[in-house]
TIKEKOL-720998 format. One line per field, with one value per residue (C-alpha): x, y, z; residue number from 1. Coordinates in nm, 3 decimals. Example, Ala and Ser with C-alpha at 12.3 -4.5 7.8 and 13.67 -1.06 7.14 Angstrom:
<recs>
c1: c(1.230,1.367)
c2: c(-0.450,-0.106)
c3: c(0.780,0.714)
zami: c(1,2)
</recs>
This chain:
<recs>
c1: c(-1.093,-1.309,-1.651,-1.966,-2.313,-2.602,-2.971,-3.116,-3.445,-3.423,-3.682,-3.687,-3.631,-3.323,-3.180,-3.245,-3.059,-2.773,-2.746,-2.730,-2.459,-2.263,-2.272,-2.146,-1.860,-1.770,-1.837,-2.097,-2.408,-2.267,-1.936,-2.100,-2.331,-2.029,-1.844,-2.142,-2.188,-1.813,-1.808,-2.109,-1.932,-1.593,-1.426,-1.152,-1.213,-0.955,-1.155,-1.141,-0.768,-0.712,-0.917,-0.710,-0.384,-0.505,-0.603,-0.253,-0.091,-0.295,-0.171,0.191,0.199,0.438,0.499,0.245,0.133,-0.228,-0.513,-0.736,-0.963,-0.976,-1.211,-1.216,-0.863,-0.715,-0.603,-0.532,-0.269,-0.176,0.107,0.141,0.468,0.667,0.674,0.520,0.144,0.189,0.080,-0.032,0.152,-0.096,0.005,-0.226,-0.163,-0.349,-0.351,-0.449,-0.709,-0.483,-0.163,0.037,0.320,0.296,0.180,0.100,0.123,0.213,0.113,0.250,0.105,0.066,-0.207,-0.010,0.064,0.370,0.667,0.915,0.735,0.708,1.078,1.164,0.947,1.110,1.452,1.376,1.252,1.554,1.765,1.537,1.496,1.869,1.943,1.698,1.844,2.193,2.098,1.810,1.879,1.976,1.640,1.443,1.558,1.260,1.348,1.274,0.962,0.905,0.702,0.590,0.704,0.628,0.439,0.303,0.495,0.402,0.601,0.529,0.604,0.704,0.806,1.170,1.179,0.800,0.801,0.471,0.394,0.145,-0.093,0.117,0.441,0.290,0.147,0.478,0.669,0.445,0.394,0.766,0.844,0.590,0.725,1.082,0.990,0.797,1.075,1.334,1.111,1.092,1.466,1.514,1.284,1.478,1.813,1.838,2.202,2.092,2.133,2.408,2.197,1.899,2.118,2.238,1.878,1.799,2.100,1.989,1.642,1.790,2.021,1.722,1.580,1.304,1.018,0.908,1.102)
c2: c(1.564,1.583,1.416,1.475,1.320,1.510,1.429,1.483,1.384,1.196,1.032,0.651,0.613,0.835,0.634,0.309,0.441,0.567,0.229,0.047,0.283,0.259,-0.122,-0.123,0.110,-0.086,0.201,0.306,0.518,0.798,0.801,0.815,1.099,1.282,1.242,1.356,1.667,1.740,1.724,1.954,2.223,2.159,2.023,1.758,1.458,1.188,0.947,1.185,1.231,0.854,0.811,1.078,0.911,0.571,0.714,0.860,0.531,0.346,0.578,0.532,0.154,0.023,-0.309,-0.582,-0.427,-0.311,-0.214,-0.503,-0.315,0.013,0.121,0.253,0.269,-0.010,-0.043,-0.390,-0.434,-0.753,-0.870,-1.207,-1.382,-1.577,-1.915,-2.231,-2.171,-1.790,-1.724,-1.374,-1.154,-0.946,-0.607,-0.440,-0.077,0.051,0.416,0.551,0.827,1.037,1.020,1.047,0.819,0.522,0.669,0.340,-0.036,-0.266,-0.633,-0.880,-1.227,-1.521,-1.780,-2.098,-2.432,-2.496,-2.555,-2.458,-2.131,-2.045,-2.120,-1.884,-1.605,-1.654,-1.646,-1.317,-1.150,-1.272,-1.085,-0.778,-0.738,-0.788,-0.509,-0.271,-0.353,-0.274,0.076,0.171,-0.005,0.317,0.471,0.195,0.194,-0.024,-0.299,-0.400,-0.255,-0.603,-0.891,-1.217,-1.550,-1.805,-1.632,-1.334,-1.026,-0.683,-0.360,-0.041,0.301,0.605,0.962,1.050,1.308,1.339,1.539,1.657,1.513,1.621,1.364,1.360,1.302,1.021,0.851,0.878,0.743,0.439,0.376,0.400,0.153,-0.102,-0.071,-0.120,-0.418,-0.587,-0.535,-0.679,-0.976,-1.052,-1.019,-1.267,-1.521,-1.488,-1.532,-1.633,-1.518,-1.159,-1.027,-0.786,-0.647,-0.607,-0.417,-0.188,-0.107,-0.037,0.194,0.387,0.416,0.564,0.797,0.942,1.052,0.883,1.060,0.765,0.475)
c3: c(1.198,1.511,1.498,1.704,1.722,1.557,1.515,1.165,1.008,0.678,0.452,0.479,0.105,0.124,0.413,0.225,-0.081,0.137,0.309,-0.026,-0.150,0.176,0.159,-0.200,-0.100,0.212,0.450,0.708,0.667,0.885,0.702,0.360,0.463,0.604,0.272,0.065,0.276,0.274,-0.106,-0.121,0.084,-0.085,0.228,0.211,0.439,0.523,0.306,0.010,0.058,0.067,-0.251,-0.423,-0.318,-0.439,-0.777,-0.808,-0.706,-0.967,-1.240,-1.127,-1.154,-1.421,-1.593,-1.514,-1.183,-1.200,-0.969,-0.868,-0.629,-0.441,-0.166,0.188,0.326,0.110,-0.251,-0.391,-0.662,-0.842,-1.062,-1.243,-1.169,-1.428,-1.258,-1.403,-1.359,-1.337,-0.976,-0.881,-0.634,-0.434,-0.299,-0.048,0.053,0.359,0.464,0.808,0.839,1.061,0.847,1.170,1.277,1.043,0.712,0.542,0.545,0.256,0.257,0.003,-0.038,-0.274,-0.249,-0.297,-0.135,-0.351,-0.124,-0.395,-0.468,-0.098,-0.067,-0.354,-0.212,0.127,-0.038,-0.210,0.107,0.300,0.043,0.031,0.407,0.450,0.200,0.367,0.706,0.576,0.462,0.694,1.024,1.203,1.107,1.279,1.644,1.741,1.496,1.139,0.967,0.822,0.964,0.809,0.680,0.411,0.130,0.327,0.444,0.582,0.568,0.767,0.615,0.821,0.735,0.801,1.078,1.080,0.756,0.608,0.264,0.001,-0.150,-0.466,-0.273,-0.065,-0.375,-0.560,-0.260,-0.209,-0.579,-0.646,-0.367,-0.495,-0.850,-0.726,-0.509,-0.789,-1.045,-0.804,-0.725,-1.099,-1.131,-0.846,-1.010,-1.335,-1.162,-0.797,-0.791,-0.856,-0.499,-0.604,-0.890,-0.657,-0.410,-0.689,-0.782,-0.419,-0.384,-0.694,-0.539,-0.220,-0.414,-0.601,-0.263,-0.061,0.113,0.324,0.470)
zami: c(1,2,3,4,5,6,7,8,9,10,11,12,13,14,15,16,17,18,19,20,21,22,23,24,25,26,27,28,29,30,31,32,33,34,35,36,37,38,39,40,41,42,43,44,45,46,47,48,49,50,51,52,53,54,55,56,57,58,59,60,61,62,63,64,65,66,67,68,69,70,71,72,73,74,75,76,77,78,79,80,81,82,83,84,85,86,87,88,89,90,91,92,93,94,95,96,97,98,99,100,101,102,103,104,105,106,107,108,109,110,111,112,113,114,115,116,117,118,119,120,121,122,123,124,125,126,127,128,129,130,131,132,133,134,135,136,137,138,139,140,141,142,143,144,145,146,147,148,149,150,151,152,153,154,155,156,157,158,159,160,161,162,163,164,165,166,167,168,169,170,171,172,173,174,175,176,177,178,179,180,181,182,183,184,185,186,187,188,189,190,191,192,193,194,195,196,197,198,199,200,201,202,203,204,205,206,207,208,209,210,211,212,213)
</recs>
């Protein structure tokens, strides 16, 4: 959506209230005014679309995964892990305003200094990234969509063939992936010899049809 600079006259009290609201929402004055005016004239902005997708993702979460925070271009999800002191796995989904090329980014992290826990997380992602590489390598000519190490990893999402997705389809695709990843992570922590079972779940996920990779 193209943007231009315009001069408008506003009451100081109105600007002050807008600034307070913009700060609480983690956005700028101009962006908030743009959203308010867009809603008034029933126009969909990228920010409104992202908010709609995040609301859908939140409703799709299963098991112990729940929404911790949502605002701007990021939604934070968390899931307690069954491991001694029950650490929390943090999932962060970031969406671009343009929805072109990379359609989203998933970040997974744990705040821990436990060497054994970091080792288990690293072990799981070695299995998971290996499985994805086995089935999706040909779709990523520029290399793996994964980066990271230790207890923090990032995964880029793209649309196969540049397909156009509705908000509902994008939310279902991202939400479904997070649910699958979280369930397989739990399975790994229950049984570290579960690589074959994790691969079977992943194959079922692919067989059902995926809208993003």
